[in-house]
NUFI-211215 format. One record per residue (C-alpha): residue number from 1; residue in three letters; x, y, z. Coordinates in Angstrom, 1 decimal. Layout:
! NUFI-211215
+-----+---------+--------+--------+--------+
: num : residuo :     px :     py :     pz :
+-----+---------+--------+--------+--------+
: NUM :     ALA :      X :      Y :      Z :
...
+-----+---------+--------+--------+--------+
***
This chain:
! NUFI-211215
+-----+---------+--------+--------+--------+
: num : residuo :     px :     py :     pz :
+-----+---------+--------+--------+--------+
:   1 :     MET :  -29.0 :   19.0 :  -10.2 :
:   2 :     ILE :  -27.4 :   19.6 :   -6.7 :
:   3 :     GLN :  -23.6 :   18.7 :   -6.5 :
:   4 :     ILE :  -22.4 :   16.1 :   -4.0 :
:   5 :     ILE :  -19.3 :   16.8 :   -1.9 :
:   6 :     PRO :  -18.2 :   14.5 :    0.8 :
:   7 :     SER :  -16.0 :   16.1 :    3.6 :
:   8 :     ILE :  -12.8 :   14.7 :    4.7 :
:   9 :     ALA :  -11.7 :   16.4 :    8.0 :
:  10 :     ILE :   -8.2 :   16.0 :    8.9 :
:  11 :     SER :   -6.4 :   16.6 :   12.5 :
:  12 :     ASN :   -3.1 :   15.0 :   13.3 :
:  13 :     GLY :   -2.9 :   12.9 :    9.8 :
:  14 :     LYS :   -6.2 :   11.2 :   10.7 :
:  15 :     ILE :   -9.9 :   11.5 :    9.6 :
:  16 :     ILE :  -11.9 :   13.2 :   12.3 :
:  17 :     ARG :  -15.7 :   14.4 :   12.9 :
:  18 :     LEU :  -16.4 :   16.9 :   15.4 :
:  19 :     ARG :  -19.8 :   17.7 :   17.0 :
:  20 :     GLN :  -20.6 :   21.5 :   16.6 :
:  21 :     GLY :  -16.9 :   22.3 :   16.0 :
:  22 :     ASN :  -15.9 :   20.8 :   19.7 :
:  23 :     PHE :  -12.8 :   19.2 :   19.5 :
:  24 :     ALA :  -13.4 :   17.7 :   22.8 :
:  25 :     GLU :  -15.9 :   15.6 :   21.0 :
:  26 :     GLU :  -13.9 :   14.4 :   18.3 :
:  27 :     LYS :  -14.5 :   11.0 :   16.9 :
:  28 :     VAL :  -11.5 :    9.2 :   14.7 :
:  29 :     TYR :  -12.0 :    7.1 :   11.8 :
:  30 :     ASP :   -9.4 :    4.6 :   11.2 :
:  31 :     GLU :   -9.6 :    4.7 :    7.0 :
:  32 :     SER :   -6.7 :    6.3 :    5.2 :
:  33 :     PRO :   -7.7 :    9.8 :    3.5 :
:  34 :     VAL :   -6.5 :    8.7 :    0.1 :
:  35 :     ASP :   -8.3 :    5.3 :    0.5 :
:  36 :     LEU :  -11.5 :    7.1 :    1.3 :
:  37 :     ALA :  -11.2 :    9.4 :   -1.4 :
:  38 :     LYS :  -10.6 :    6.7 :   -4.0 :
:  39 :     ASN :  -13.8 :    5.1 :   -2.6 :
:  40 :     PHE :  -15.7 :    8.2 :   -3.3 :
:  41 :     GLU :  -14.3 :    8.5 :   -6.8 :
:  42 :     ASP :  -15.0 :    4.8 :   -7.6 :
:  43 :     HIS :  -18.6 :    5.8 :   -7.1 :
:  44 :     GLY :  -19.0 :    8.6 :   -9.1 :
:  45 :     ILE :  -18.0 :   11.3 :   -6.9 :
:  46 :     GLU :  -16.0 :   14.4 :   -8.3 :
:  47 :     VAL :  -15.3 :   16.7 :   -5.6 :
:  48 :     VAL :  -14.3 :   16.4 :   -1.9 :
:  49 :     HIS :  -14.0 :   19.0 :    0.6 :
:  50 :     LEU :  -10.9 :   18.6 :    2.7 :
:  51 :     VAL :  -10.7 :   20.3 :    5.8 :
:  52 :     ASP :   -7.3 :   21.1 :    7.2 :
:  53 :     LEU :   -8.5 :   21.4 :   11.0 :
:  54 :     ASP :   -5.1 :   21.9 :   12.4 :
:  55 :     GLY :   -4.6 :   24.6 :    9.9 :
:  56 :     ALA :   -7.7 :   26.4 :   11.0 :
:  57 :     ARG :   -6.7 :   26.2 :   14.6 :
:  58 :     ARG :   -3.0 :   27.2 :   13.8 :
:  59 :     GLY :   -4.1 :   30.1 :   11.3 :
:  60 :     GLN :   -1.8 :   28.4 :    8.8 :
:  61 :     PRO :   -2.3 :   25.2 :    6.6 :
:  62 :     VAL :   -0.6 :   22.2 :    7.6 :
:  63 :     ASN :   -1.8 :   19.2 :    5.9 :
:  64 :     TYR :   -0.6 :   20.1 :    2.4 :
:  65 :     HIS :    0.7 :   16.5 :    2.1 :
:  66 :     ILE :   -2.6 :   15.0 :    2.2 :
:  67 :     LEU :   -3.9 :   17.4 :   -0.3 :
:  68 :     GLU :   -1.1 :   16.1 :   -2.6 :
:  69 :     ALA :   -1.7 :   12.8 :   -1.9 :
:  70 :     ILE :   -5.4 :   12.9 :   -2.8 :
:  71 :     ALA :   -5.0 :   15.1 :   -5.8 :
:  72 :     GLY :   -2.1 :   12.6 :   -7.3 :
:  73 :     HIS :   -3.7 :    9.7 :   -6.5 :
:  74 :     THR :   -7.4 :   10.2 :   -7.7 :
:  75 :     GLY :   -8.9 :   12.5 :  -10.5 :
:  76 :     LEU :  -10.8 :   14.1 :   -7.8 :
:  77 :     LYS :  -11.3 :   17.8 :   -7.4 :
:  78 :     VAL :  -10.2 :   19.1 :   -4.1 :
:  79 :     ASP :  -11.8 :   22.0 :   -2.4 :
:  80 :     PHE :   -9.2 :   23.0 :    0.2 :
:  81 :     THR :   -9.8 :   24.8 :    3.6 :
:  82 :     GLY :   -8.2 :   25.5 :    6.8 :
:  83 :     GLY :   -6.0 :   28.3 :    7.7 :
:  84 :     ILE :   -5.8 :   29.9 :    4.5 :
:  85 :     HIS :   -4.8 :   33.7 :    5.1 :
:  86 :     THR :   -2.1 :   34.8 :    2.7 :
:  87 :     ASP :   -1.2 :   35.0 :   -1.0 :
:  88 :     GLY :    1.4 :   32.5 :   -0.3 :
:  89 :     ASP :   -1.0 :   29.9 :    1.3 :
:  90 :     ILE :   -3.2 :   30.1 :   -1.5 :
:  91 :     SER :   -0.6 :   29.6 :   -4.2 :
:  92 :     LYS :    0.6 :   26.7 :   -2.2 :
:  93 :     ALA :   -2.6 :   24.9 :   -1.8 :
:  94 :     TYR :   -3.2 :   25.1 :   -5.7 :
:  95 :     GLU :    0.5 :   24.0 :   -6.3 :
:  96 :     TYR :   -0.1 :   21.1 :   -4.0 :
:  97 :     GLY :   -3.3 :   20.1 :   -6.1 :
:  98 :     ALA :   -6.3 :   21.9 :   -4.8 :
:  99 :     SER :   -9.0 :   23.0 :   -7.5 :
: 100 :     TYR :  -10.7 :   25.2 :   -5.3 :
: 101 :     ILE :  -10.0 :   27.0 :   -2.0 :
: 102 :     THR :  -12.8 :   27.9 :    0.8 :
: 103 :     ALA :  -11.4 :   30.5 :    3.2 :
: 104 :     SER :  -13.2 :   32.0 :    6.4 :
: 105 :     SER :  -11.2 :   33.7 :    9.0 :
: 106 :     VAL :   -9.2 :   35.9 :    6.3 :
: 107 :     THR :  -12.6 :   37.1 :    5.0 :
: 108 :     VAL :  -12.8 :   38.9 :    8.6 :
: 109 :     SER :   -9.4 :   39.8 :    9.1 :
: 110 :     ARG :   -8.5 :   41.1 :    5.7 :
: 111 :     LYS :  -11.7 :   41.5 :    3.7 :
: 112 :     GLU :   -9.9 :   43.5 :    0.9 :
: 113 :     LEU :   -7.3 :   40.7 :    0.4 :
: 114 :     PHE :  -10.1 :   37.9 :    0.2 :
: 115 :     ALA :  -12.2 :   40.2 :   -2.3 :
: 116 :     SER :   -8.9 :   40.6 :   -4.5 :
: 117 :     TRP :   -8.5 :   36.9 :   -4.7 :
: 118 :     ILE :  -12.1 :   36.5 :   -6.3 :
: 119 :     ILE :  -10.7 :   38.7 :   -9.2 :
: 120 :     SER :   -7.1 :   37.4 :   -9.5 :
: 121 :     TYR :   -7.8 :   33.8 :   -8.9 :
: 122 :     GLY :  -11.2 :   33.9 :  -10.4 :
: 123 :     ARG :  -14.6 :   33.6 :   -9.0 :
: 124 :     GLU :  -14.9 :   29.9 :  -10.1 :
: 125 :     LYS :  -12.0 :   29.0 :   -7.6 :
: 126 :     ILE :  -12.6 :   30.6 :   -4.7 :
: 127 :     THR :  -15.5 :   29.9 :   -2.0 :
: 128 :     LEU :  -16.4 :   32.2 :    0.9 :
: 129 :     GLY :  -16.7 :   30.3 :    4.2 :
: 130 :     ALA :  -19.5 :   31.9 :    6.1 :
: 131 :     ASP :  -20.0 :   29.5 :    8.9 :
: 132 :     ALA :  -22.3 :   31.1 :   11.9 :
: 133 :     LEU :  -24.0 :   30.5 :   15.1 :
: 134 :     ASP :  -27.0 :   32.1 :   15.6 :
: 135 :     ASN :  -26.5 :   34.1 :   12.3 :
: 136 :     LYS :  -23.3 :   35.7 :   13.6 :
: 137 :     ILE :  -20.0 :   34.7 :   12.0 :
: 138 :     ALA :  -17.3 :   32.3 :   13.7 :
: 139 :     ILE :  -13.7 :   32.0 :   12.7 :
: 140 :     ARG :  -10.6 :   30.0 :   13.5 :
: 141 :     GLY :  -11.9 :   26.7 :   13.3 :
: 142 :     TRP :  -15.3 :   28.1 :   15.0 :
: 143 :     VAL :  -13.3 :   28.8 :   18.1 :
: 144 :     LYS :  -13.7 :   32.5 :   17.7 :
: 145 :     ASN :  -17.3 :   34.0 :   17.7 :
: 146 :     THR :  -17.9 :   37.7 :   16.1 :
: 147 :     ASP :  -20.8 :   40.0 :   16.0 :
: 148 :     ILE :  -20.6 :   40.1 :   12.1 :
: 149 :     ASP :  -24.2 :   39.2 :   10.4 :
: 150 :     ILE :  -24.0 :   36.5 :    8.2 :
: 151 :     PHE :  -26.0 :   38.2 :    5.5 :
: 152 :     GLU :  -24.2 :   41.5 :    5.6 :
: 153 :     HIS :  -20.8 :   39.5 :    5.4 :
: 154 :     ILE :  -21.9 :   37.6 :    2.3 :
: 155 :     ASP :  -23.1 :   40.7 :    0.9 :
: 156 :     TYR :  -20.0 :   42.6 :    1.0 :
: 157 :     PHE :  -18.4 :   40.0 :   -1.2 :
: 158 :     TYR :  -21.4 :   39.2 :   -3.4 :
: 159 :     SER :  -21.0 :   43.1 :   -4.5 :
: 160 :     ARG :  -17.6 :   42.2 :   -5.2 :
: 161 :     GLY :  -18.2 :   39.1 :   -7.5 :
: 162 :     LEU :  -18.6 :   36.4 :   -5.1 :
: 163 :     LYS :  -20.3 :   33.4 :   -6.9 :
: 164 :     TYR :  -19.9 :   30.6 :   -4.2 :
: 165 :     VAL :  -20.6 :   30.6 :   -0.5 :
: 166 :     LYS :  -20.3 :   27.6 :    1.8 :
: 167 :     THR :  -22.5 :   28.2 :    4.9 :
: 168 :     THR :  -22.6 :   25.8 :    8.1 :
: 169 :     ASP :  -25.0 :   26.2 :   10.6 :
: 170 :     ILE :  -22.6 :   25.5 :   13.6 :
: 171 :     SER :  -25.4 :   24.6 :   16.1 :
: 172 :     ARG :  -26.3 :   21.6 :   13.7 :
: 173 :     GLU :  -22.9 :   20.5 :   12.6 :
: 174 :     GLY :  -22.3 :   16.8 :   13.5 :
: 175 :     THR :  -25.5 :   16.7 :   15.3 :
: 176 :     LEU :  -27.6 :   14.8 :   12.5 :
: 177 :     GLU :  -30.4 :   17.0 :   13.2 :
: 178 :     GLY :  -31.2 :   18.3 :    9.8 :
: 179 :     PRO :  -29.8 :   21.0 :    7.7 :
: 180 :     ALA :  -30.6 :   24.8 :    8.3 :
: 181 :     PHE :  -33.1 :   24.9 :    5.5 :
: 182 :     GLU :  -34.5 :   28.3 :    6.6 :
: 183 :     LEU :  -31.0 :   29.8 :    6.6 :
: 184 :     TYR :  -30.1 :   28.7 :    3.0 :
: 185 :     GLN :  -33.4 :   29.7 :    1.7 :
: 186 :     GLN :  -32.9 :   33.1 :    2.9 :
: 187 :     ILE :  -29.3 :   33.2 :    1.2 :
: 188 :     ILE :  -31.1 :   32.1 :   -1.9 :
: 189 :     ASP :  -33.8 :   34.6 :   -1.7 :
: 190 :     LYS :  -31.3 :   37.5 :   -0.8 :
: 191 :     PHE :  -28.7 :   36.6 :   -3.5 :
: 192 :     PRO :  -30.3 :   34.9 :   -6.3 :
: 193 :     ASP :  -27.1 :   34.7 :   -8.4 :
: 194 :     ILE :  -25.1 :   32.9 :   -5.7 :
: 195 :     CYS :  -24.2 :   29.3 :   -5.4 :
: 196 :     VAL :  -24.9 :   28.1 :   -1.8 :
: 197 :     LEU :  -23.1 :   25.0 :   -0.5 :
: 198 :     ALA :  -25.1 :   23.7 :    2.4 :
: 199 :     SER :  -23.2 :   22.1 :    5.3 :
: 200 :     GLY :  -24.0 :   20.8 :    8.5 :
: 201 :     GLY :  -26.9 :   18.5 :   10.1 :
: 202 :     VAL :  -27.4 :   16.4 :    6.9 :
: 203 :     ARG :  -29.2 :   13.1 :    8.2 :
: 204 :     ASN :  -30.1 :   11.2 :    5.4 :
: 205 :     VAL :  -30.7 :   11.4 :    1.4 :
: 206 :     GLY :  -34.1 :   12.8 :    2.0 :
: 207 :     ASP :  -32.3 :   15.9 :    3.4 :
: 208 :     ILE :  -30.4 :   16.2 :    0.1 :
: 209 :     ASP :  -33.6 :   15.6 :   -1.9 :
: 210 :     ARG :  -35.0 :   18.7 :   -0.2 :
: 211 :     LEU :  -32.0 :   20.9 :   -0.5 :
: 212 :     ASN :  -32.0 :   20.0 :   -4.2 :
: 213 :     GLU :  -35.5 :   21.0 :   -4.6 :
: 214 :     MET :  -34.7 :   24.4 :   -3.0 :
: 215 :     GLY :  -32.1 :   25.1 :   -5.6 :
: 216 :     VAL :  -29.2 :   24.8 :   -3.4 :
: 217 :     PHE :  -26.0 :   24.4 :   -5.8 :
: 218 :     ALA :  -24.2 :   21.9 :   -3.6 :
: 219 :     VAL :  -24.3 :   20.0 :   -0.4 :
: 220 :     ILE :  -21.2 :   19.1 :    2.0 :
: 221 :     PHE :  -21.9 :   16.2 :    4.2 :
: 222 :     GLY :  -19.7 :   14.1 :    6.4 :
: 223 :     LYS :  -20.9 :   12.4 :    9.5 :
: 224 :     ALA :  -24.2 :   10.8 :    8.2 :
: 225 :     PHE :  -21.8 :    9.1 :    5.4 :
: 226 :     TYR :  -19.3 :    7.9 :    8.3 :
: 227 :     GLU :  -22.2 :    6.8 :   10.7 :
: 228 :     GLY :  -23.6 :    4.7 :    7.8 :
: 229 :     ARG :  -27.0 :    6.8 :    7.3 :
: 230 :     ILE :  -25.9 :    7.8 :    3.8 :
: 231 :     LYS :  -25.0 :    5.0 :    1.6 :
: 232 :     LEU :  -22.7 :    6.1 :   -1.7 :
: 233 :     LYS :  -25.1 :    3.8 :   -3.9 :
: 234 :     GLU :  -28.1 :    6.0 :   -2.7 :
: 235 :     LEU :  -26.2 :    9.1 :   -4.2 :
: 236 :     GLU :  -26.0 :    7.6 :   -7.6 :
: 237 :     LYS :  -29.2 :    9.3 :   -8.6 :
: 238 :     PHE :  -27.7 :   12.6 :   -8.3 :
: 239 :     LEU :  -24.6 :   11.7 :   -9.6 :
: 240 :     ALA :  -25.9 :   10.2 :  -13.0 :
: 241 :     LYS :  -27.7 :   13.4 :  -13.8 :
: 242 :     ALA :  -25.2 :   15.9 :  -12.7 :
+-----+---------+--------+--------+--------+
***
């Protein structure tokens, strides 16, 4: 059964959503991150994806205090991402309550370091963030494009023990136009032992049903929930069987 993971993206202490990673198109939501996390927990959610957008742009995590608050006031497991580049960053994330971390930019700039984390922290606690536009990896909060092919990028770490990969087709993020089903199917076919966390474009529960049928490990969603297109009640069928 697919794992249901809501996303909470933080900038300047507020929950925001972006369209295709564009900060010029940000939408701010009034609810506090902790209250929202408690609501998720009350409906049976077990994991949240906490995105430190300030950290992603700065290249160093900023919102540890929000990570600490969510971890301290709920029983949720937090997958923390945004600006993790050093051993100090990752150690601090775990110290403030992260159960897992997802890293992206460091996997390009310091590949060997990220590969070493898979071993030193354990493959259950480390996720590769492989977000792409036209199958080319983008980093630093998606403001920097590269010429790195997504499949070659995943393969490098897959051969070094990687278990989890979170992939966003950036062209679909925040658009409510549907997930990149074909991309996820290609990843599953090429790397049969990897656990794919699908992110971006989710419109409704029907999309989650299809991802589940494909064998996707987890779905990360945000805008569809914030815009009222997905109700937490609708997700109970996945949560009850998880």
